[in-house]
PABAKOL-678346 format. One record per residue (C-alpha): z, x, y; residue in three letters. Coordinates in steps of 0.001 Angstrom, whole numbers, padded with zeros to 6 digits, always signed. Each point is the difference from the previous one (the first is absolute). Layout:
N
ZXYala;...
This chain:
198
-021838+004855-001196unk;+000423+000045+004224unk;+003340-002271-000835unk;+001634+002652-002403unk;-001244+003207+001863unk;+001288-001488+002980unk;-001889+001439+002958unk;+000417+003535-002236unk;-003489+001832-000357unk;+001116+002366-002815unk;+001526-003217-001883unk;-003002-001776+000413unk;-002225+002645-001076unk;+002272+000395-003181unk;+000365-003583-000885unk;-004516-000079+000245unk;+000080+003072-002341unk;+002260-001619-002420unk;-002021-003100-000129unk;-003180+002097-000663unk;+002126+001396-003161unk;+001708-002927-001355unk;-001682-002853+001316unk;+003500-001606+000591unk;-000202-001569+003489unk;+003608-000614+000998unk;+001678+003274-001997unk;+001823+002557+002171unk;-001331+003783-001117unk;+003285+001533-001342unk;-000826+003126+002585unk;+000325-002449+002690unk;+003660-001176-001358unk;+000811+003208-000961unk;-000643+001259+003443unk;+001897-002791+001623unk;+002888+000294-002181unk;-000272+003808+000432unk;+000472-000504+004425unk;+002353-002435-000462unk;+002730+002421-002010unk;-000349+002238+002815unk;+001087-002224+002396unk;+003851+000720+001008unk;+002407-002338-001791unk;+000764-002044+003612unk;-003571-000497+000267unk;-000429-000854-003481unk;+002755-002444-000128unk;-001309-001745+003189unk;-003451-000432-001665unk;+001167-001351-003047unk;+002101-002680+002031unk;-002951-000768+002182unk;-001832-000685-003475unk;+002739-001802-001694unk;+000252-002362+003432unk;-003407-000384+000143unk;-001003-002923+002381unk;+003440+000186+001484unk;-000099+003771+000993unk;+000970+000106+003738unk;+001623+003059+001836unk;+003160-001708+000097unk;+000224-000952-003539unk;-000780+003611-001099unk;+002634+001057+002653unk;+002701-001902-001750unk;-001197+000856-003407unk;-000100+004113+000807unk;+002793+002001+000548unk;-001498+002307+002742unk;+000772+000613+003347unk;-002165-001516+003034unk;-001479+003658-000092unk;-000787+000342-003487unk;-000905-003685-000168unk;-002635+001275+002630unk;-000761+003049-001557unk;-000680-002149-003081unk;-002360-002551+001197unk;-002089+002564+002027unk;-000841+002248-002875unk;-000772-002849-002303unk;-002284-001452+002766unk;-001436+003203+000568unk;-000819+000926-003221unk;-001500-003527-001139unk;+002839-001570-001961unk;+000575-002783+002662unk;-001378-002212+001672unk;+000488-002867+002941unk;-000664-003839-000277unk;+001507-001478+003369unk;+003120+000749-000386unk;+000635+000492-003520unk;-000500+003116-001949unk;-002039+000540-002968unk;-000661+002552-002617unk;-003933+000945+000506unk;-001729-001034-002871unk;+000886-001595-003381unk;-000476+003393-001924unk;+002655+001709+001814unk;+001980-002756-000808unk;-000126-000075-003611unk;+000260+003861+000179unk;+003317-000053+001943unk;+001704-002603-002641unk;-001105+001301-003006unk;+002128+003590+001159unk;+002897-002867+000064unk;+002196+000791-002821unk;+001355-003393-001388unk;+003573+000115+000922unk;-000895+001519+003486unk;-002556-002822+000298unk;+002425-002857-001068unk;+002348+001728+002855unk;-002372-000237+002488unk;-001062-003769-000494unk;+003907-000437+000245unk;-000250+001434+003355unk;-003223-002095+000729unk;+001316-003488-000922unk;+003117-000287+002064unk;-002524+001058+002623unk;-002376-002796-000172unk;+002704-002658-001058unk;+001525+001028+003662unk;-003104-000731+001814unk;-000696-003092-002083unk;+003621-001176+001024unk;-001133+000933+003694unk;-003613-001562+000067unk;+000140-002761-003060unk;-003501+001518-000831unk;-000627-001805-003489unk;-002873+002742-000260unk;+003390+002887-000450unk;+001608-002424-002967unk;-002517+000960-002607unk;-000011+004183+000907unk;+004083-000241+000243unk;-000028-001652-003914unk;-002088+002797-001210unk;+001675+002768+001706unk;+003537-001339-001329unk;-001639-000115-003551unk;-001567+003394+000114unk;+003890+001321+001418unk;+001479-002108-002928unk;+001666-002498+001807unk;-001589-002609-002282unk;+002493-002831+001380unk;-000713+000645+003542unk;-003938+000003-001141unk;+000288-003379-001227unk;+001696-001338+003080unk;-002899+001048+002007unk;-002637-001610-002445unk;+002144-003461+000264unk;-000342+000281+003634unk;-003361+000802-000045unk;-000271-002982-002084unk;+001768-002453+001881unk;-002366+001087+002734unk;-002889-000470-001833unk;+000944-003535-000791unk;+001364-000584+003464unk;-003801+000202+001213unk;-001825-002238-002548unk;-000154+002867-002493unk;+001359-001566-002866unk;-002191+001879-003005unk;+000436+003389+002032unk;+003546-000321-000248unk;-000224-000715-003662unk;-002035+002829-000264unk;+002341+002134+001469unk;+003084-001153-002130unk;-002120+000597-003327unk;-001158+003750+001471unk;+003529+000732+000772unk;+001433-000510-003276unk;-001092+003945-000499unk;+003119+000589+002236unk;+002344-001669-001878unk;+001947+002270-002347unk;+002532-002707-001407unk;-000357-003391-001367unk;+002039-001206+002645unk;-002434+001555+002838unk;-002649-001508-001839unk;+001670-003225+000039unk;+000347-000473+003230unk;-004091+000381+000339unk;-000068-003018-001547unk;
């Protein structure tokens, strides 16, 4: 309960009351989902877009990454950060930016229409690819593949899965490499793409 409530006393009380009524320990009451969703819907468009991109970037969200993705003036950017931080949507984690808790992240993404979400993934994927090219951080490979796949660019997704598998093999994790290639079949949209994984 404490993790789900993320320090919010009202959420904690509502979670406990819901458990008393239903005996479901990990279920989030509809009242919390509804209240959280309403809060997000009332945000101005630029704040919602900022929050959506932060949610999609996940562990890769930094102010620099977000600044390059949102089309805001420096002043508007600072205003959006200030509002989202003061109203409890965002927190800092060292140099990284995080959506304050999983419930906010889930509610934010649930409000994004499918085609818009695809377009947002298409914005995030090249940003992560650029970061990979600059840092050669292998931890980015799978996330790049996931975002490219979610954007509809399955060819790019498969390229990154192959790179990820190659990296696993290079560090002596052949079983992991095979597991990655097998899992990548879900990205394949044609017999040729599937054949490239074999």
